[in-house]
VMD Tcl script that draws the C-alpha trace (Angstrom):
set ca {
  {15.13 -2.81 40.93}
  {13.65 -0.40 43.61}
  {12.93 3.32 42.88}
  {15.66 4.04 45.08}
  {17.95 2.42 43.90}
  {17.17 3.88 40.28}
  {17.26 7.07 41.89}
  {21.07 7.24 41.75}
  {21.35 8.10 38.13}
  {24.34 9.62 36.69}
  {25.07 11.07 33.50}
  {28.60 11.58 32.94}
  {30.76 14.10 33.65}
  {29.01 14.89 36.68}
  {29.11 18.87 35.47}
  {26.46 21.55 36.10}
  {24.81 20.87 33.14}
  {24.49 17.46 33.60}
  {23.04 17.77 37.24}
  {20.74 20.23 35.78}
  {19.45 17.48 32.96}
  {18.98 14.68 35.62}
  {17.63 17.05 38.45}
  {14.80 17.58 35.47}
  {14.14 14.07 33.73}
  {15.26 11.72 36.55}
  {15.18 13.78 39.82}
  {16.80 11.70 42.63}
  {14.09 12.79 45.34}
  {11.27 11.97 43.08}
  {8.50 10.58 44.93}
  {6.02 7.63 42.99}
  {2.51 8.59 43.77}
  {0.22 6.97 44.89}
  {-1.70 4.79 42.04}
  {-5.20 5.78 40.94}
  {-8.21 3.27 41.43}
  {-7.77 2.71 37.50}
  {-5.89 4.35 34.80}
  {-7.51 5.19 31.40}
  {-3.67 4.76 29.92}
  {-0.58 3.39 31.18}
  {2.28 4.19 29.30}
  {5.86 2.48 29.53}
  {8.20 4.69 28.46}
  {9.02 8.03 28.53}
  {10.94 8.77 25.48}
  {9.17 10.74 22.44}
  {6.27 8.56 21.83}
  {5.35 7.87 25.41}
  {5.25 11.57 25.86}
  {3.26 13.03 23.52}
  {1.07 9.61 23.93}
  {0.73 10.83 27.90}
  {0.91 14.33 27.36}
  {-1.91 14.39 24.37}
  {-3.98 11.92 26.44}
  {-3.48 14.46 29.66}
  {-4.34 17.16 28.05}
  {-7.80 16.32 26.16}
  {-9.36 17.91 29.49}
  {-12.09 14.63 29.52}
  {-10.88 13.87 33.09}
  {-8.84 10.72 31.80}
  {-6.33 9.36 34.36}
  {-3.01 8.76 32.46}
  {0.42 7.33 34.29}
  {3.58 7.54 32.58}
  {6.70 5.07 33.49}
  {10.21 5.62 32.96}
  {12.85 3.43 33.90}
  {15.76 5.80 33.14}
  {15.88 8.98 32.01}
  {12.85 10.84 30.75}
  {12.99 12.41 27.07}
  {14.16 9.07 25.73}
  {17.18 9.17 22.95}
  {16.17 12.06 21.03}
  {16.51 14.42 24.31}
  {20.14 12.62 26.04}
  {21.44 10.65 23.55}
  {20.60 11.42 20.17}
  {19.23 14.06 18.03}
  {19.79 16.83 20.70}
  {23.16 16.27 21.49}
  {24.17 14.95 17.91}
  {23.00 18.37 16.11}
  {24.64 20.25 18.55}
  {28.03 19.25 17.73}
  {27.58 18.63 14.21}
  {26.56 22.56 14.36}
  {30.12 23.32 15.72}
  {31.94 20.97 13.00}
  {29.85 22.59 10.13}
  {31.76 25.78 11.07}
  {35.41 24.50 10.91}
  {33.76 22.75 7.68}
  {32.77 26.29 6.36}
  {36.59 27.78 7.53}
  {37.92 24.25 5.18}
  {36.20 25.91 2.33}
  {36.35 29.69 3.25}
  {39.25 29.82 -0.10}
  {36.96 29.15 -2.25}
  {34.76 32.28 -1.23}
  {37.80 34.48 -1.13}
  {38.68 34.07 2.62}
  {42.03 33.02 3.79}
  {42.00 31.23 6.94}
  {45.12 29.01 7.17}
  {44.19 25.52 8.97}
  {46.73 25.72 11.48}
  {45.46 28.84 12.31}
  {42.06 27.02 13.15}
  {42.02 26.03 16.79}
  {38.99 23.26 18.08}
  {38.07 22.95 21.88}
  {37.10 20.15 21.96}
  {35.89 20.22 25.43}
  {34.20 23.26 24.98}
  {32.14 21.75 21.87}
  {31.08 18.99 24.25}
  {30.45 21.41 27.15}
  {28.39 23.79 24.72}
  {26.41 20.80 23.99}
  {25.82 19.94 27.61}
  {24.34 22.89 28.25}
  {21.93 23.15 25.38}
  {20.74 19.61 26.41}
  {20.14 20.93 29.75}
  {18.74 23.80 28.69}
  {16.21 22.02 26.76}
  {15.46 19.07 29.26}
  {12.97 21.21 31.16}
  {10.33 20.32 28.13}
  {10.38 16.55 29.25}
  {11.08 16.83 33.13}
  {9.27 14.41 35.17}
  {7.58 17.99 36.99}
  {6.20 19.47 34.08}
  {4.45 16.07 33.06}
  {2.80 15.72 36.71}
  {1.89 19.33 36.12}
  {-0.23 18.37 33.51}
  {-2.09 15.73 35.13}
  {-0.07 12.94 34.31}
  {1.38 10.68 37.50}
  {4.93 9.95 36.73}
  {6.47 6.58 37.69}
  {9.97 6.38 37.97}
  {11.24 2.47 37.65}
  {11.31 -0.59 36.01}
  {7.54 -1.25 34.71}
  {6.64 -4.99 34.02}
  {2.97 -6.43 33.04}
  {2.26 -8.89 35.75}
  {-1.87 -9.71 34.05}
  {-4.49 -8.35 31.32}
  {-4.96 -5.11 33.61}
  {-2.34 -4.54 35.75}
  {1.19 -3.14 35.25}
  {3.83 -3.14 38.92}
  {6.54 -0.49 38.94}
  {8.17 0.14 42.24}
  {6.44 -2.42 44.23}
  {3.11 -0.28 43.11}
  {0.22 -1.86 41.21}
  {-1.03 0.30 38.67}
  {-4.42 -1.40 37.24}
  {-5.42 0.37 33.22}
  {-8.02 0.22 30.94}
  {-5.30 0.26 28.20}
  {-1.68 0.36 27.64}
  {1.16 1.28 25.64}
  {4.58 0.12 25.35}
  {7.23 2.97 24.17}
  {10.22 1.76 25.29}
  {12.31 2.58 21.93}
  {15.57 0.60 21.28}
  {19.02 0.54 21.85}
  {22.26 0.23 20.10}
  {23.26 -3.21 18.84}
  {26.06 -4.78 20.79}
  {28.93 -5.76 17.71}
  {29.66 -9.59 18.10}
  {33.70 -8.66 16.95}
  {36.17 -11.06 19.15}
  {37.65 -8.88 21.57}
  {35.54 -5.77 21.19}
  {33.97 -6.41 24.78}
  {37.62 -6.45 26.34}
  {38.93 -3.02 25.01}
  {35.94 -1.70 25.37}
  {33.83 0.44 22.72}
  {31.59 3.73 22.10}
  {28.22 3.94 21.12}
  {25.57 7.07 20.34}
  {24.61 6.12 24.12}
  {28.38 6.95 25.46}
  {29.98 9.19 22.74}
  {28.69 12.28 24.08}
  {30.04 11.80 27.50}
  {33.68 12.38 26.11}
  {35.25 16.02 27.37}
  {38.78 14.88 25.42}
  {39.14 14.57 21.89}
  {40.40 11.32 20.90}
  {43.29 11.71 18.18}
  {42.46 8.50 16.27}
  {39.00 7.18 15.82}
  {37.32 4.02 14.50}
  {33.67 4.41 13.11}
  {31.89 1.14 12.51}
  {28.57 1.01 10.51}
  {27.83 3.25 7.17}
  {24.47 4.33 8.02}
  {23.21 7.64 9.24}
  {24.47 7.29 12.76}
  {27.89 6.78 11.43}
  {28.29 9.00 8.54}
  {27.06 11.93 10.66}
  {29.46 11.71 13.63}
  {32.19 10.46 11.48}
  {32.12 13.65 9.43}
  {31.98 15.33 12.83}
  {34.69 14.20 14.83}
  {37.01 14.43 11.51}
  {36.11 17.88 11.44}
  {36.78 18.40 15.35}
  {40.37 17.35 14.81}
  {40.36 12.92 15.39}
  {41.76 10.94 12.45}
  {38.63 9.02 11.92}
  {39.09 5.21 9.88}
  {35.32 4.25 8.84}
  {34.66 0.94 8.24}
  {31.88 -0.31 6.75}
  {30.58 -4.08 5.37}
  {28.40 -2.66 2.40}
  {29.86 -1.49 -0.95}
  {28.99 2.12 -0.56}
  {27.60 4.09 2.83}
  {24.63 4.96 3.10}
  {22.80 1.88 1.52}
  {19.35 2.79 2.14}
  {19.63 5.89 0.17}
  {19.37 6.97 -2.94}
  {22.86 6.00 -4.85}
  {23.37 8.84 -6.47}
  {23.06 10.86 -2.83}
  {25.24 8.51 -1.00}
  {28.03 8.74 -3.70}
  {27.75 12.46 -3.24}
  {28.41 12.55 0.63}
  {30.87 9.54 0.49}
  {33.16 11.34 -1.90}
  {32.98 14.42 0.69}
  {33.81 12.14 3.71}
  {36.88 10.95 1.80}
  {37.95 14.28 0.57}
  {37.69 15.44 4.20}
  {40.35 13.13 4.97}
  {38.11 10.21 6.40}
  {39.71 6.96 5.70}
  {36.96 4.94 4.28}
  {37.00 1.02 3.80}
  {34.02 -0.75 2.08}
  {33.53 -4.50 1.84}
  {34.68 -4.86 5.17}
  {34.66 -7.74 7.49}
  {35.91 -6.99 11.00}
  {37.99 -10.19 12.21}
  {38.94 -9.19 15.71}
  {40.35 -6.48 17.96}
  {42.84 -6.33 20.52}
  {44.52 -4.12 23.22}
  {48.02 -2.66 22.56}
  {50.60 0.19 24.16}
  {49.24 2.35 21.87}
  {45.56 1.80 22.38}
  {43.09 -0.79 20.51}
  {44.40 -2.34 17.46}
  {41.35 -3.50 14.82}
  {42.05 -6.11 12.23}
  {39.23 -6.60 9.23}
  {39.81 -7.69 5.54}
  {38.36 -5.66 2.63}
  {38.18 -6.87 -0.94}
  {40.63 -9.86 -0.14}
  {43.54 -8.00 1.71}
  {44.07 -8.23 5.63}
  {45.02 -4.85 7.33}
  {44.40 -3.12 10.44}
  {43.99 -0.06 12.08}
  {45.09 1.09 15.60}
  {43.08 3.81 17.21}
  {42.07 5.30 20.98}
  {38.53 4.63 20.22}
  {35.76 2.72 18.65}
  {32.56 4.26 17.87}
  {29.85 1.45 16.85}
  {26.74 2.51 14.93}
  {25.91 -0.64 13.66}
  {21.62 -0.82 14.19}
  {19.15 -0.52 17.19}
  {17.49 -3.41 19.37}
  {14.23 -3.30 20.37}
  {13.78 -2.59 24.41}
  {11.95 -5.54 25.06}
  {13.44 -7.20 28.36}
  {11.55 -7.14 31.55}
  {8.41 -6.41 30.69}
  {6.86 -9.75 30.84}
  {5.48 -9.44 27.87}
  {4.57 -12.91 27.73}
  {2.39 -12.85 30.78}
  {-0.27 -10.84 28.60}
  {0.17 -12.28 25.14}
  {2.24 -9.79 23.46}
  {4.06 -11.33 20.55}
  {7.41 -9.81 19.87}
  {11.10 -10.87 18.94}
  {13.92 -9.27 19.74}
  {15.13 -8.37 16.43}
  {12.39 -6.28 15.10}
  {10.58 -5.57 18.55}
  {6.97 -6.18 19.16}
  {4.26 -7.16 16.35}
  {1.60 -4.38 15.78}
  {-1.37 -4.34 13.30}
  {-1.91 -0.90 10.89}
  {-3.14 0.27 14.08}
  {-0.65 -0.11 16.44}
  {-2.42 -2.44 18.39}
  {-0.08 -5.58 19.49}
  {-1.65 -8.76 20.01}
  {-3.61 -8.38 22.82}
  {-5.89 -5.53 22.09}
  {-5.87 -3.76 25.31}
  {-2.18 -2.87 24.87}
  {-0.62 -0.57 21.47}
  {2.84 0.46 20.91}
  {4.57 3.28 19.71}
  {8.28 4.39 18.31}
  {11.35 2.52 17.93}
  {10.17 -0.75 19.38}
  {7.79 -1.47 16.63}
  {8.34 0.58 13.84}
  {11.18 0.81 11.15}
  {11.10 4.49 11.08}
  {13.32 5.26 13.70}
  {13.35 8.67 14.21}
  {11.55 11.38 16.40}
  {9.37 12.66 14.18}
  {8.01 9.13 13.33}
  {7.74 8.67 16.85}
  {5.80 11.55 17.56}
  {3.09 10.82 14.27}
  {2.63 7.22 15.87}
  {2.29 8.84 19.38}
  {-1.02 10.96 17.48}
  {-2.45 7.78 15.99}
  {-2.04 5.71 19.46}
  {-4.03 8.56 21.02}
  {-6.54 8.48 18.45}
  {-7.34 5.08 18.37}
  {-6.97 3.88 22.13}
  {-9.50 7.03 23.47}
  {-11.21 8.02 20.34}
  {-12.06 5.05 18.08}
  {-14.41 3.32 20.59}
  {-16.61 5.97 20.22}
  {-16.99 5.19 16.65}
  {-14.67 8.43 15.47}
  {-12.63 6.25 13.22}
  {-9.19 4.76 13.33}
  {-5.85 6.01 12.03}
  {-3.18 3.52 10.26}
  {0.38 3.69 10.51}
  {0.47 3.07 6.43}
  {-1.46 6.11 6.11}
  {1.73 8.43 7.19}
  {3.93 10.19 4.36}
  {7.63 9.76 6.35}
  {10.47 12.30 5.63}
  {13.73 11.78 6.93}
  {17.39 13.10 6.89}
  {20.83 12.38 7.11}
  {22.73 15.21 8.82}
  {25.78 15.20 7.35}
  {27.31 18.17 5.17}
  {25.59 18.30 2.69}
  {22.17 16.86 4.18}
  {20.41 14.19 2.76}
  {16.83 14.72 2.75}
  {14.15 11.77 1.61}
  {10.46 11.68 1.33}
  {8.01 8.64 0.19}
  {8.69 6.21 -2.73}
  {12.41 5.12 -4.30}
  {12.42 4.15 -7.87}
  {12.76 0.30 -6.89}
  {10.20 0.57 -4.33}
  {7.26 1.85 -6.93}
  {8.15 -0.71 -9.65}
  {8.07 -3.24 -7.04}
  {4.39 -2.41 -6.69}
  {4.11 -2.12 -10.57}
  {3.95 1.46 -10.87}
  {5.38 3.24 -13.66}
  {7.05 6.21 -12.81}
  {9.59 9.20 -14.25}
  {12.22 10.85 -12.98}
  {12.79 14.69 -12.98}
  {16.49 15.66 -11.91}
  {17.51 19.05 -11.08}
  {21.39 19.56 -10.66}
  {22.25 22.32 -8.57}
  {24.51 23.68 -11.09}
  {21.51 25.03 -12.42}
  {20.13 26.88 -9.88}
  {21.66 30.36 -9.30}
  {21.42 30.15 -5.28}
  {23.54 26.96 -5.24}
  {26.11 28.61 -7.28}
  {26.45 31.68 -5.36}
  {26.64 29.79 -2.50}
  {29.15 27.24 -3.89}
  {27.20 24.43 -3.31}
  {26.61 22.96 -6.82}
  {27.54 19.64 -5.74}
  {23.75 18.46 -4.46}
  {20.56 17.95 -6.23}
  {16.75 17.17 -6.27}
  {15.43 14.37 -7.45}
  {11.34 13.96 -7.74}
  {9.86 10.55 -8.37}
  {6.38 11.10 -10.48}
  {3.79 8.51 -11.86}
  {4.49 8.17 -15.15}
  {1.76 10.23 -17.41}
  {0.71 11.97 -14.37}
  {1.82 14.72 -12.29}
  {1.38 12.79 -9.01}
  {4.26 12.95 -7.13}
  {5.74 9.62 -5.10}
  {9.01 10.70 -4.01}
  {11.74 13.04 -3.50}
  {15.36 13.32 -2.69}
  {17.43 16.13 -1.94}
  {21.15 16.83 -1.12}
  {22.09 20.03 -0.59}
  {23.69 21.90 2.62}
  {19.91 22.36 4.39}
  {18.03 19.72 2.43}
  {16.12 19.14 5.36}
  {14.73 22.64 5.67}
  {13.66 21.96 2.05}
  {12.08 19.05 2.06}
  {8.73 19.56 3.64}
  {7.37 21.53 0.61}
  {7.54 18.00 -0.65}
  {6.03 16.24 1.88}
  {3.50 19.13 2.16}
  {2.84 18.10 -1.60}
  {2.62 14.65 -1.24}
  {0.22 14.81 1.89}
  {-2.57 16.76 0.41}
  {-1.93 15.66 -3.48}
  {-0.84 18.37 -4.76}
  {0.66 17.29 -8.35}
  {3.77 18.77 -10.09}
  {1.77 21.07 -12.43}
  {0.37 23.17 -9.15}
  {3.95 23.46 -7.68}
  {4.65 24.98 -10.84}
  {2.54 28.05 -9.95}
  {3.80 28.31 -6.62}
  {5.72 31.84 -6.56}
  {9.70 31.09 -5.16}
  {11.59 33.80 -3.68}
  {14.79 34.15 -5.81}
  {17.34 33.26 -5.20}
  {16.99 30.64 -2.98}
  {17.83 26.77 -3.47}
  {14.13 25.77 -3.09}
  {13.83 27.33 -6.33}
  {15.09 23.73 -7.43}
  {11.67 22.46 -6.55}
  {9.73 25.31 -8.95}
  {12.61 24.43 -11.62}
  {11.31 20.43 -11.53}
  {7.63 21.26 -11.81}
  {8.49 23.56 -14.92}
  {10.23 20.65 -16.40}
  {7.07 18.76 -15.43}
  {5.16 21.08 -17.45}
  {7.30 21.62 -20.23}
  {6.73 17.48 -21.17}
  {3.07 18.39 -21.65}
  {3.55 20.26 -24.71}
  {3.09 17.86 -27.27}
  {4.49 18.32 -30.88}
  {0.85 20.06 -32.13}
  {0.94 22.07 -29.19}
  {4.33 23.43 -29.89}
  {3.43 24.25 -33.57}
  {0.10 25.96 -32.76}
  {2.15 28.19 -30.02}
  {4.84 28.87 -32.60}
  {2.44 30.19 -35.38}
  {0.26 32.36 -32.74}
  {3.77 33.66 -31.40}
  {4.22 35.20 -35.50}
  {1.43 37.11 -34.87}
  {1.60 38.64 -31.22}
}
mol new
graphics top color blue
foreach p $ca { graphics top sphere $p radius 0.5 }
foreach p [lrange $ca 0 end-1] q [lrange $ca 1 end] { graphics top cylinder $p $q radius 0.2 }
display resetview
């Protein structure tokens, strides 16, 4: 595909905001530069990982020649079809959630008086996305000193990449082409059509009835969001409970909230067929031995991601990969070709924007600095937090108990329910908890899970403690402002300190207090 063909990128609906977006991240009048004689680094893919590598390498003031190749929209999933659009509409949905629960706070707002303007919600999202998009624009990266090429990049031999008929010679290369939504293997679904995260944000009219397939973070976030925005949502999940990779207690809270908010949750679901009917799209499924069906206007599929390995001609350069797990890398993010590295969703189990950012920094160090004896960074050294942005949120960092046991580590757990945290009680948000996993006989924190309205804002304190090897004893001495929900962290640390009081110590303290 030539650059002239690629210039006709269209993001629907074609309004002022999406035209502004495209003008930044895939400008139709873009002219690819003449390639340099040789690039120190060629990066294929301008999602988070690729952008961070390119900007970081170009910004070192070392005179490095850096090329960045993107075949579709710069900014990748995060800007265009992931974090930015999803969190924008989740914000609108949170307002509805607050209104639904306002009566518990003494505010009476009848549901029938609440009008959701779905098209305005989606327009606001597009406006926000277009306003942010200049950060990831082709022009900005050109001004940073990066040669930006719009087109399909493919390896031609061990030190060259072809894009738009031009040959780019490189010393090192980075593959950061990301991943895409997995196509569902349900008979009939291709004929009737379906949505994924890559198309759902193009909606301008609310579907009255929506089926959501897949009970992971994306499915849960969007199921709750669209239910709150006025859709009648049916959630179809093959597992025995939603968010089955998360802490079971945390997942149960979110699952119960979704059910309480009116979502029909079908578990242990086997999807059999989808057919077009007069009323819309009918899904036939079985669950726990019973066969049933549901008729909806739209189907949203959020059941997994597939790496974008096609079209790169990886065989020509000896880079091993498979279509399920992506590109094979070692702990230094080096592929089976020592001159070529990879970062982000194309090669990692952590499919988060912040994980791609962290991996990109590892790649910069390992490609540009380690040849000069400045050390190499490892992917396994990262302490990775993540958040599911439902209401309430689930945030996690570090190990789960089953992971620690698998490694032969004896653990102890401290759980602080928000029913004992004053601010959570005042906020009417007692359903959550903080759970900290620590090494048995030690204050070393191994992992934590938080369920709260803003759990994502709270998890960083625990992440900082783990990264800097700050134990529960020191956390206990940190003053937390009162009242805040983050006070739960101090309560957990205090709970650990109390376990250090032996029976003999308690007798001595009791004796001394009699004379104080």
